[in-house]
All heavy atoms as an XYZ file, in Angstrom:
775
protein
N     -50.751     13.855     26.755
C     -50.264     13.059     25.573
C     -48.766     13.110     25.705
O     -48.096     13.972     26.247
C     -50.736     13.680     24.286
O     -50.044     14.769     23.915
N     -48.221     12.066     25.026
C     -46.693     11.952     25.047
C     -46.158     12.880     23.960
O     -46.713     13.025     22.850
C     -46.369     10.528     24.737
C     -46.632      9.586     25.871
C     -46.182      8.175     25.449
O     -45.132      8.031     24.827
O     -46.923      7.236     25.805
N     -45.048     13.444     24.276
C     -44.369     14.226     23.245
C     -43.537     13.418     22.370
O     -42.724     12.574     22.871
C     -43.510     15.392     23.952
C     -44.383     16.458     24.566
C     -43.465     17.603     25.039
O     -42.468     17.899     24.356
O     -43.840     18.170     25.997
N     -43.634     13.626     21.176
C     -42.791     12.857     20.175
C     -41.819     13.739     19.538
O     -42.160     14.899     19.174
C     -43.713     12.191     19.088
C     -42.929     11.277     18.161
C     -43.882     10.541     17.185
O     -45.065     10.211     17.626
O     -43.519     10.443     16.080
N     -40.550     13.345     19.382
C     -39.564     14.180     18.751
C     -39.384     13.691     17.361
O     -39.574     12.542     16.992
C     -38.251     14.122     19.487
O     -37.748     12.756     19.573
C     -38.417     14.608     20.964
N     -39.126     14.619     16.517
C     -38.908     14.409     15.088
C     -37.413     14.826     14.749
O     -37.161     16.018     14.771
C     -39.841     14.996     14.185
C     -39.536     14.746     12.716
C     -41.275     14.660     14.455
N     -36.581     13.849     14.577
C     -35.185     14.176     14.229
C     -34.766     13.309     13.039
O     -35.415     12.363     12.677
C     -34.253     13.839     15.426
O     -34.282     12.441     15.709
C     -34.541     14.644     16.672
N     -33.752     13.774     12.402
C     -33.257     13.064     11.218
C     -31.712     13.158     11.173
O     -31.135     14.179     11.485
C     -33.886     13.750      9.982
C     -33.511     12.879      8.678
C     -34.130     13.611      7.497
O     -35.179     14.268      7.584
O     -33.616     13.342      6.386
N     -31.192     12.030     10.773
C     -29.692     11.956     10.467
C     -29.540     11.497      9.087
O     -30.050     10.497      8.689
C     -29.033     11.040     11.490
C     -27.536     10.973     11.533
C     -26.974     12.307     11.935
C     -27.052      9.888     12.519
N     -28.781     12.248      8.315
C     -28.575     11.920      6.875
C     -27.142     12.252      6.429
O     -26.424     13.005      7.106
C     -29.524     12.704      5.982
N     -26.736     11.592      5.343
C     -25.373     11.882      4.778
C     -25.588     12.219      3.307
O     -26.336     11.481      2.606
C     -24.335     10.717      4.981
C     -22.989     11.210      4.556
C     -24.796      9.486      4.308
C     -21.871     10.210      5.014
N     -24.935     13.308      2.862
C     -24.945     13.609      1.454
C     -23.684     14.335      1.151
O     -23.231     15.173      1.945
C     -26.135     14.514      1.138
N     -23.015     14.007     -0.011
C     -21.808     14.505     -0.420
C     -20.700     14.642      0.562
O     -19.927     15.551      0.692
C     -22.114     16.018     -0.941
N     -20.732     13.530      1.369
C     -19.701     13.426      2.482
C     -19.933     14.329      3.689
O     -19.081     14.550      4.546
N     -21.117     14.861      3.811
C     -21.493     15.689      4.931
C     -22.566     15.002      5.704
O     -23.592     14.708      5.122
C     -21.935     17.068      4.467
C     -22.101     18.054      5.555
C     -22.378     19.475      4.994
O     -21.436     20.247      4.868
O     -23.567     19.839      4.785
N     -22.423     14.940      6.988
C     -23.373     14.302      7.933
C     -24.310     15.508      8.438
O     -23.794     16.513      8.974
C     -22.677     13.713      9.137
C     -23.491     12.807     10.039
C     -24.117     11.640      9.260
C     -22.607     12.304     11.172
N     -25.625     15.315      8.284
C     -26.557     16.311      8.655
C     -27.457     15.800      9.703
O     -28.078     14.686      9.509
C     -27.284     16.852      7.495
O     -26.497     17.352      6.501
C     -28.359     17.954      7.872
N     -27.580     16.542     10.864
C     -28.556     16.141     11.919
C     -29.600     17.319     11.989
O     -29.296     18.430     12.204
C     -27.839     16.058     13.235
C     -28.761     15.937     14.452
C     -29.546     14.790     14.652
C     -28.929     17.001     15.321
C     -30.344     14.602     15.725
C     -29.774     16.882     16.394
C     -30.510     15.711     16.554
O     -31.316     15.628     17.655
N     -30.867     16.908     11.777
C     -32.000     17.795     11.872
C     -32.648     17.576     13.218
O     -33.120     16.444     13.503
C     -32.921     17.605     10.715
N     -32.670     18.552     14.091
C     -33.271     18.385     15.432
C     -34.810     18.742     15.409
O     -35.338     19.078     14.368
C     -32.482     19.102     16.500
C     -32.605     20.656     16.334
O     -33.429     21.121     15.614
N     -31.717     21.332     16.992
N     -35.440     18.718     16.598
C     -36.809     18.937     16.718
C     -37.263     20.310     16.205
O     -38.346     20.531     15.801
C     -37.282     18.787     18.198
C     -37.120     17.382     18.713
C     -35.652     17.157     19.163
O     -34.809     17.999     19.203
O     -35.409     16.034     19.663
N     -36.370     21.315     16.343
C     -36.671     22.658     15.909
C     -36.372     22.850     14.398
O     -36.509     24.015     13.932
C     -35.825     23.634     16.730
C     -36.120     23.597     18.181
O     -37.257     23.292     18.581
O     -35.208     23.878     18.941
N     -36.063     21.848     13.715
C     -35.691     21.892     12.248
C     -34.516     22.695     11.984
O     -34.374     23.320     10.948
C     -36.941     22.357     11.490
N     -33.599     22.774     12.962
C     -32.358     23.492     12.683
C     -31.346     22.382     12.484
O     -31.224     21.429     13.215
C     -31.934     24.392     13.866
O     -31.937     23.589     15.090
C     -32.871     25.574     14.055
N     -30.575     22.515     11.431
C     -29.646     21.493     11.055
C     -28.213     21.744     11.605
O     -27.797     22.922     11.693
C     -29.493     21.423      9.483
C     -30.743     20.943      8.828
O     -31.631     20.460      9.526
N     -30.844     21.123      7.516
N     -27.550     20.681     11.955
C     -26.195     20.709     12.359
C     -25.465     19.871     11.356
O     -25.771     18.705     11.132
C     -25.973     20.199     13.813
N     -24.471     20.481     10.649
C     -23.708     19.760      9.589
C     -22.258     19.500     10.040
O     -21.634     20.379     10.592
C     -23.752     20.558      8.259
C     -25.201     20.785      7.833
O     -26.011     19.937      7.948
N     -25.424     21.920      7.199
N     -21.792     18.359      9.642
C     -20.381     17.987      9.911
C     -19.868     17.487      8.555
O     -20.265     16.429      8.012
C     -20.229     16.929     10.961
C     -18.820     16.536     11.109
C     -20.864     17.433     12.319
N     -18.829     18.173      8.062
C     -18.090     17.721      6.859
C     -17.225     16.513      7.223
O     -16.303     16.725      8.072
C     -17.372     18.808      6.159
C     -16.743     18.346      4.828
O     -16.913     17.167      4.436
N     -16.146     19.248      4.105
N     -17.363     15.359      6.716
C     -16.557     14.149      7.072
C     -15.317     13.956      6.231
O     -14.510     13.143      6.535
C     -17.455     12.873      6.998
C     -18.674     12.900      7.886
C     -19.492     11.703      7.650
C     -18.254     13.008      9.394
N     -15.176     14.772      5.169
C     -14.070     14.627      4.270
C     -13.119     15.729      4.432
O     -13.411     16.962      4.243
C     -14.548     14.529      2.805
C     -15.491     13.395      2.608
C     -13.303     14.417      1.912
C     -16.143     13.439      1.254
N     -11.850     15.444      4.876
C     -10.901     16.480      5.109
C     -10.463     17.162      3.831
O     -10.438     16.538      2.715
C      -9.614     15.818      5.754
O      -8.564     16.716      5.811
N     -10.060     18.437      3.922
C      -9.666     19.237      2.756
C      -8.106     19.145      2.624
O      -7.522     19.745      1.734
C     -10.069     20.644      2.896
N      -7.494     18.365      3.423
C      -6.024     18.192      3.351
C      -5.623     17.693      1.995
O      -6.292     16.871      1.405
C      -5.530     17.189      4.475
C      -5.663     17.729      5.889
O      -6.007     18.910      6.057
O      -5.336     16.983      6.798
N      -4.401     18.086      1.636
C      -3.856     17.736      0.301
C      -3.646     16.198      0.340
O      -3.393     15.629      1.411
C      -2.511     18.472      0.018
N      -3.751     15.575     -0.863
C      -3.556     14.156     -1.103
C      -4.571     13.259     -0.354
O      -4.309     12.097     -0.167
C      -2.141     13.824     -0.767
C      -1.115     14.531     -1.621
O      -1.368     14.705     -2.788
O       0.004     14.841     -1.052
N      -5.714     13.824      0.007
C      -6.735     12.986      0.731
C      -7.431     12.172     -0.393
O      -7.889     12.739     -1.381
C      -7.718     13.909      1.478
C      -8.700     13.046      2.244
O      -8.690     11.825      2.286
N      -9.695     13.732      2.785
N      -7.545     10.894     -0.210
C      -8.155     10.041     -1.244
C      -9.638      9.709     -0.880
O     -10.276      8.931     -1.680
C      -7.354      8.763     -1.375
C      -6.017      8.954     -2.107
O      -5.911      9.966     -2.846
N      -5.051      8.142     -1.744
N     -10.130     10.267      0.147
C     -11.547     10.065      0.543
C     -12.401     11.060     -0.263
O     -12.154     12.257     -0.277
C     -11.807     10.243      1.990
C     -10.969      9.230      2.821
C     -13.299      9.996      2.360
C     -10.986      9.472      4.378
N     -13.454     10.530     -0.935
C     -14.361     11.311     -1.627
C     -15.835     10.918     -1.211
O     -15.990      9.936     -0.470
C     -14.306     11.198     -3.106
O     -14.478      9.836     -3.496
C     -12.838     11.565     -3.611
N     -16.819     11.544     -1.738
C     -18.197     11.131     -1.523
C     -18.510     10.156     -2.707
O     -18.332     10.497     -3.901
C     -19.126     12.322     -1.586
N     -19.127      9.074     -2.299
C     -19.600      8.124     -3.324
C     -20.859      8.602     -3.947
O     -21.481      9.586     -3.658
N     -21.438      7.797     -4.900
C     -22.656      8.118     -5.512
C     -23.842      8.222     -4.649
O     -24.829      8.830     -4.916
C     -22.945      7.161     -6.722
O     -23.002      5.817     -6.203
C     -21.847      7.278     -7.851
N     -23.701      7.492     -3.522
C     -24.778      7.558     -2.502
C     -24.635      8.586     -1.463
O     -25.389      8.729     -0.476
C     -24.880      6.128     -1.874
C     -23.636      5.672     -1.076
O     -22.645      6.428     -1.219
O     -23.692      4.590     -0.475
N     -23.517      9.381     -1.585
C     -23.255     10.454     -0.618
C     -22.323     10.008      0.526
O     -21.819     10.876      1.246
N     -22.180      8.777      0.755
C     -21.342      8.230      1.860
C     -19.851      8.304      1.432
O     -19.558      8.633      0.330
C     -21.808      6.849      2.188
N     -19.031      8.026      2.395
C     -17.584      8.097      2.153
C     -17.065      6.981      1.247
O     -17.548      5.901      1.376
C     -16.795      8.128      3.485
C     -17.215      9.165      4.473
C     -16.408      9.019      5.727
C     -17.089     10.538      3.937
N     -16.110      7.297      0.381
C     -15.635      6.361     -0.613
C     -14.161      6.548     -0.856
O     -13.669      7.683     -0.901
C     -16.408      6.539     -1.957
C     -15.988      5.765     -3.128
C     -16.279      4.414     -3.145
C     -15.202      6.266     -4.130
C     -15.918      3.657     -4.202
C     -14.776      5.495     -5.147
C     -15.221      4.154     -5.237
N     -13.450      5.437     -0.959
C     -12.029      5.478     -1.310
C     -11.839      4.554     -2.500
O     -12.158      3.379     -2.440
C     -11.074      5.021     -0.204
C      -9.727      4.973     -0.604
C     -11.227      5.940      1.042
N     -11.431      5.069     -3.618
C     -11.100      4.230     -4.798
C      -9.740      3.591     -4.677
O      -8.731      4.135     -4.892
C     -11.174      5.190     -6.083
C     -11.084      4.338     -7.344
O     -10.963      3.084     -7.219
O     -11.110      4.948     -8.438
N      -9.816      2.281     -4.218
C      -8.571      1.506     -4.035
C      -7.870      1.234     -5.311
O      -6.684      0.938     -5.304
C      -8.731      0.295     -3.168
C      -9.198      0.685     -1.740
C      -9.678     -0.674     -3.849
N      -8.519      1.295     -6.456
C      -7.931      0.985     -7.706
C      -6.789      2.063     -7.975
O      -5.848      1.794     -8.637
C      -8.866      0.838     -8.863
O      -9.515      2.130     -9.118
N      -7.090      3.257     -7.527
C      -6.044      4.371     -7.727
C      -4.843      4.107     -6.860
O      -3.802      4.700     -7.092
C      -6.678      5.643     -7.384
N      -4.948      3.290     -5.834
C      -3.840      3.008     -4.980
C      -3.029      1.807     -5.325
O      -2.150      1.431     -4.560
C      -4.378      2.821     -3.497
C      -5.051      4.076     -2.987
C      -4.186      5.227     -2.921
O      -3.003      5.122     -2.415
O      -4.557      6.296     -3.417
N      -3.340      1.136     -6.357
C      -2.659     -0.035     -6.830
C      -1.210      0.273     -7.088
O      -0.874      1.354     -7.643
C      -3.291     -0.648     -8.102
C      -4.649     -1.241     -7.900
C      -4.654     -2.478     -7.110
O      -3.770     -3.335     -7.177
O      -5.632     -2.669     -6.279
N      -0.308     -0.635     -6.744
C       1.064     -0.330     -7.003
C       1.649     -1.426     -7.961
O       1.147     -2.499     -8.075
C       1.900     -0.440     -5.637
O       1.722     -1.765     -5.113
C       1.399      0.599     -4.647
N       2.628     -1.048     -8.670
C       3.307     -1.832     -9.581
C       4.740     -2.026     -9.115
O       5.515     -1.015     -9.241
C       3.316     -1.303    -11.027
C       4.036     -2.216    -11.955
C       1.869     -1.067    -11.443
N       5.042     -3.119     -8.513
C       6.350     -3.465     -8.037
C       6.807     -4.814     -8.542
O       6.030     -5.542     -8.988
C       6.409     -3.417     -6.492
O       5.529     -4.434     -5.984
C       6.008     -2.089     -5.863
N       8.092     -5.001     -8.512
C       8.737     -6.285     -8.961
C       9.898     -6.564     -8.129
O      10.664     -5.700     -7.792
C       9.107     -6.149    -10.496
C       9.588     -7.426    -10.996
C       9.878     -7.177    -12.536
O       9.070     -6.651    -13.245
O      10.989     -7.612    -12.951
N       9.972     -7.868     -7.806
C      11.153     -8.318     -7.057
C      11.715     -9.493     -7.949
O      11.080    -10.394     -8.328
C      10.738     -8.877     -5.757
C      11.842     -9.330     -4.800
C      12.755     -8.166     -4.422
C      11.242     -9.931     -3.491
N      13.018     -9.352     -8.283
C      13.666    -10.343     -9.102
C      15.062    -10.635     -8.696
O      15.669     -9.876     -7.970
C      13.670     -9.884    -10.628
N      15.626    -11.742     -9.151
C      17.005    -12.015     -8.907
C      17.681    -12.425    -10.206
O      17.068    -13.107    -11.015
C      17.227    -13.209     -7.849
C      18.607    -13.336     -7.431
C      16.623    -14.530     -8.329
C      18.857    -14.244     -6.221
N      18.838    -11.886    -10.444
C      19.665    -12.218    -11.547
C      21.106    -11.975    -11.348
O      21.531    -11.056    -10.675
C      19.227    -11.263    -12.775
N      21.947    -12.915    -11.778
C      23.388    -12.866    -11.481
C      23.703    -12.710    -10.059
O      24.748    -11.964     -9.745
C      24.000    -11.866    -12.417
N      22.933    -13.217     -9.156
C      23.253    -13.103     -7.666
C      22.826    -11.780     -7.158
O      23.262    -11.403     -6.058
N      22.060    -10.962     -7.895
C      21.709     -9.627     -7.423
C      20.179     -9.561     -7.272
O      19.464     -9.919     -8.215
C      22.212     -8.639     -8.332
C      21.898     -7.211     -7.918
C      22.600     -6.069     -8.739
O      21.982     -5.689     -9.742
O      23.804     -5.731     -8.483
N      19.659     -9.202     -6.097
C      18.271     -9.031     -5.884
C      17.946     -7.608     -6.307
O      18.518     -6.683     -5.964
C      17.961     -9.252     -4.423
C      16.534     -9.345     -4.009
C      15.896    -10.584     -4.638
C      16.452     -9.453     -2.480
N      16.827     -7.517     -7.131
C      16.435     -6.215     -7.699
C      14.947     -6.032     -7.259
O      14.104     -6.839     -7.520
C      16.496     -6.204     -9.226
O      17.870     -6.457     -9.566
C      16.136     -4.883     -9.776
N      14.722     -4.783     -6.691
C      13.406     -4.363     -6.354
C      13.073     -3.153     -7.137
O      13.699     -2.136     -7.025
C      13.211     -4.116     -4.866
C      11.936     -3.437     -4.457
C      10.775     -4.123     -4.489
C      11.868     -2.104     -4.171
C       9.553     -3.625     -4.097
C      10.638     -1.511     -3.808
C       9.534     -2.253     -3.881
O       8.340     -1.680     -3.526
N      12.026     -3.193     -8.047
C      11.616     -2.125     -8.836
C      10.354     -1.530     -8.175
O       9.358     -2.281     -8.048
C      11.394     -2.527    -10.250
N      10.372     -0.312     -7.773
C       9.204      0.301     -7.148
C       8.316      1.094     -8.190
O       8.631      1.223     -9.337
C       9.545      1.149     -5.953
C      10.397      2.341     -6.238
O      10.372      2.755     -7.355
N      11.071      2.877     -5.245
N       7.299      1.723     -7.656
C       6.413      2.499     -8.475
C       7.032      3.687     -9.166
O       6.603      4.073    -10.236
C       5.162      3.106     -7.636
C       4.410      1.987     -6.900
C       5.042      1.575     -5.603
O       6.116      2.049     -5.247
O       4.440      0.708     -4.995
N       8.037      4.266     -8.618
C       8.758      5.397     -9.171
C       9.849      4.978    -10.091
O      10.587      5.827    -10.590
C       9.239      6.334     -8.088
C       8.125      6.814     -7.153
O       7.083      7.124     -7.622
O       8.345      6.949     -5.972
N      10.010      3.819    -10.338
C      11.088      3.184    -11.142
C      12.473      3.543    -10.590
O      13.447      3.659    -11.303
C      10.940      3.659    -12.564
N      12.565      3.744     -9.258
C      13.873      3.929     -8.619
C      14.155      2.611     -7.965
O      13.625      2.174     -6.975
C      13.811      5.053     -7.493
O      12.705      4.772     -6.593
C      13.662      6.365     -8.217
N      15.037      1.879     -8.669
C      15.256      0.496     -8.253
C      16.318      0.393     -7.172
O      17.216      1.208     -7.068
C      15.777     -0.292     -9.476
C      14.803     -0.334    -10.600
O      13.612     -0.077    -10.358
N      15.186     -0.740    -11.774
N      16.087     -0.626     -6.334
C      17.002     -0.839     -5.175
C      17.611     -2.205     -5.471
O      16.878     -3.223     -5.479
C      16.311     -0.800     -3.867
N      18.928     -2.309     -5.709
C      19.567     -3.568     -6.022
C      20.443     -3.958     -4.786
O      21.145     -3.113     -4.216
C      20.407     -3.419     -7.258
C      19.624     -3.058     -8.485
O      18.368     -3.289     -8.474
N      20.216     -2.482     -9.454
N      20.516     -5.252     -4.533
C      21.238     -5.768     -3.455
C      22.135     -6.927     -3.978
O      21.553     -7.947     -4.436
C      20.442     -6.252     -2.236
C      21.292     -6.857     -1.218
C      19.538     -5.143     -1.728
N      23.386     -6.814     -3.923
C      24.280     -8.008     -4.369
C      24.279     -8.998     -3.245
O      24.692     -8.709     -2.148
C      25.684     -7.453     -4.696
C      26.506     -8.581     -5.282
O      26.127     -9.665     -5.362
N      27.785     -8.178     -5.758
N      23.815    -10.196     -3.547
C      23.740    -11.187     -2.441
C      25.017    -12.047     -2.364
O      25.085    -12.908     -1.456
C      22.564    -12.122     -2.782
C      21.195    -11.413     -2.790
C      20.105    -12.405     -3.227
C      20.907    -10.866     -1.464
N      25.938    -11.865     -3.327
C      27.217    -12.609     -3.197
C      28.372    -11.784     -2.719
O      28.683    -10.773     -3.255
C      27.571    -13.138     -4.673
C      26.358    -14.023     -5.188
C      28.847    -13.905     -4.619
C      26.533    -14.427     -6.693
N      28.903    -12.173     -1.600
C      29.994    -11.462     -1.051
C      31.248    -11.541     -1.938
O      31.502    -12.493     -2.611
C      30.331    -12.098      0.364
O      31.498    -11.524      0.865
N      31.983    -10.449     -1.863
C      33.220    -10.336     -2.603
C      34.428    -10.873     -1.709
O      35.572    -10.745     -2.214
C      33.449     -8.901     -3.040
N      34.156    -11.327     -0.573
C      35.261    -11.864      0.362
C      35.992    -12.977     -0.347
O      35.467    -13.756     -1.199
C      34.627    -12.368      1.644
C      34.137    -11.315      2.559
O      34.285    -10.036      2.194
O      33.526    -11.623      3.600
N      37.298    -13.004     -0.011
C      38.145    -14.066     -0.618
C      37.633    -15.438     -0.161
O      37.058    -15.555      0.897
C      39.563    -13.861     -0.120
N      37.763    -16.381     -0.969
C      37.369    -17.841     -0.681
C      35.890    -18.038     -0.618
O      35.440    -19.078     -0.086
C      38.135    -18.409      0.559
C      39.634    -18.366      0.445
O      40.099    -18.548     -0.676
O      40.330    -18.111      1.422
N      35.105    -17.105     -1.069
C      33.685    -17.234     -1.053
C      33.308    -18.256     -2.174
O      33.720    -18.101     -3.334
C      32.957    -15.962     -1.340
C      31.431    -16.045     -1.279
O      30.897    -17.119     -0.790
N      30.757    -15.037     -1.685
N      32.512    -19.258     -1.851
C      32.190    -20.281     -2.888
C      30.766    -20.105     -3.425
O      30.335    -20.920     -4.150
C      32.310    -21.670     -2.269
C      33.758    -22.087     -1.974
O      34.630    -21.707     -2.726
N      33.981    -22.800     -0.855
N      30.102    -19.059     -2.973
C      28.777    -18.770     -3.553
C      28.910    -18.092     -4.888
O      29.615    -17.077     -4.963
C      27.928    -17.938     -2.594
C      27.789    -18.701     -1.185
C      26.487    -17.639     -3.122
C      27.146    -17.923     -0.134
N      28.212    -18.564     -5.846
C      28.189    -17.930     -7.151
C      26.750    -17.770     -7.586
O      25.802    -18.276     -6.936
C      28.917    -18.738     -8.229
O      28.335    -20.047     -8.342
C      30.412    -18.910     -7.806
N      26.545    -17.237     -8.807
C      25.223    -17.185     -9.463
C      25.043    -18.362    -10.335
O      25.873    -18.731    -11.101
C      25.026    -15.924    -10.222
N      23.894    -19.112    -10.030
C      23.619    -20.278    -10.952
C      23.174    -19.873    -12.259
O      22.998    -18.665    -12.554
N      22.825    -20.837    -13.108
C      22.325    -20.555    -14.457
C      21.041    -19.753    -14.422
O      20.736    -19.076    -15.331
C      22.096    -21.863    -15.204
N      20.267    -19.952    -13.358
C      18.985    -19.164    -13.246
C      19.109    -17.846    -12.558
O      18.155    -17.136    -12.344
C      17.996    -20.030    -12.547
C      18.348    -20.439    -11.092
O      19.502    -20.062    -10.702
O      17.572    -21.095    -10.480
N      20.362    -17.490    -12.251
C      20.569    -16.198    -11.570
C      20.532    -16.241    -10.067
O      21.000    -15.311     -9.315
N      19.929    -17.343     -9.555
C      19.909    -17.489     -8.064
C      21.224    -17.971     -7.462
O      22.175    -18.295     -8.199
C      18.818    -18.471     -7.686
N      21.326    -17.965     -6.129
C      22.549    -18.361     -5.489
C      22.894    -19.842     -5.654
O      21.991    -20.658     -5.646
C      22.513    -17.973     -3.990
C      22.231    -16.495     -3.747
C      22.205    -16.314     -2.218
C      23.214    -15.584     -4.354
N      24.174    -20.151     -5.823
C      24.635    -21.559     -6.133
C      25.998    -21.829     -5.471
O      26.857    -20.932     -5.493
C      24.679    -21.699     -7.616
C      25.185    -23.017     -8.125
C      24.406    -24.135     -8.051
C      26.491    -23.156     -8.601
C      24.880    -25.367     -8.512
C      26.979    -24.376     -8.993
C      26.149    -25.502     -8.988
N      26.085    -23.037     -4.898
C      27.373    -23.543     -4.446
C      27.562    -24.879     -5.095
O      26.799    -25.751     -4.941
C      27.419    -23.699     -2.898
C      28.697    -24.317     -2.422
C      27.172    -22.347     -2.188
N      28.619    -24.945     -5.885
C      29.019    -26.209     -6.501
C      29.718    -27.156     -5.541
O      30.867    -27.005     -5.243
C      29.940    -25.896     -7.683
C      30.225    -27.130     -8.571
O      29.804    -28.292     -8.184
O      30.887    -27.003     -9.659
N      28.948    -28.094     -5.013
C      29.530    -29.015     -3.953
C      30.539    -29.991     -4.622
O      31.350    -30.540     -3.917
C      28.419    -29.751     -3.250
C      27.617    -28.814     -2.449
C      27.527    -30.617     -4.168
N      30.507    -30.166     -5.870
C      31.505    -31.095     -6.552
C      32.943    -30.395     -6.557
O      33.846    -31.086     -6.609
C      31.099    -31.460     -7.997
O      31.047    -30.215     -8.799
C      29.802    -32.170     -7.973
N      32.931    -29.110     -6.385
C      34.242    -28.387     -6.440
C      34.753    -28.150     -5.009
O      35.866    -27.705     -4.839
C      34.121    -27.047     -7.171
N      33.941    -28.539     -3.985
C      34.409    -28.336     -2.674
C      35.540    -29.224     -2.297
O      35.639    -30.327     -2.750
C      33.254    -28.646     -1.630
C      32.122    -27.628     -1.735
C      32.528    -26.249     -1.292
O      33.135    -26.097     -0.216
O      32.436    -25.274     -2.081
N      36.535    -28.690     -1.548
C      37.637    -29.466     -1.115
C      37.591    -29.542      0.447
O      37.205    -28.556      1.047
C      38.949    -28.778     -1.527
C      39.058    -28.747     -2.987
C      40.309    -27.993     -3.475
O      41.178    -27.684     -2.704
N      40.501    -27.804     -4.730
N      38.072    -30.632      0.925
C      38.164    -30.738      2.373
C      39.447    -30.186      2.812
O      40.509    -30.517      2.334
C      38.036    -32.218      2.809
O      36.840    -32.722      2.271
C      38.075    -32.378      4.320
N      39.419    -29.270      3.812
C      40.645    -28.729      4.366
C      41.035    -29.540      5.625
O      40.272    -29.713      6.511
C      40.370    -27.242      4.748
C      41.699    -26.632      5.323
C      40.046    -26.474      3.435
N      42.292    -29.976      5.635
C      42.741    -30.687      6.827
C      43.805    -29.928      7.624
O      44.372    -29.139      7.132
C      43.265    -32.057      6.418
O      44.297    -31.879      5.443
C      42.222    -32.979      5.808
């Protein structure tokens, strides 16, 4: 007669279990114990990452010729887009974005 093997592979609580023919189990924990690991076991025992916990709140805006980036830690990074160099014709428009008044331009000869 043919020999039949009975094996099983299962996952529970983030641990992979292999049961061999002798009914001895080999287990492998698939979730690292490292700090700040966001992988957990889902309700079905398989690996799960809750991406809603990873959502970020950031904002990019421009006002008075200055670009402002607000990050998750509320440490803002601002960049002045208008050079302070002499004879610079770029200013901030009424909406805060960059503006050059072409009616004020003069031709240099």
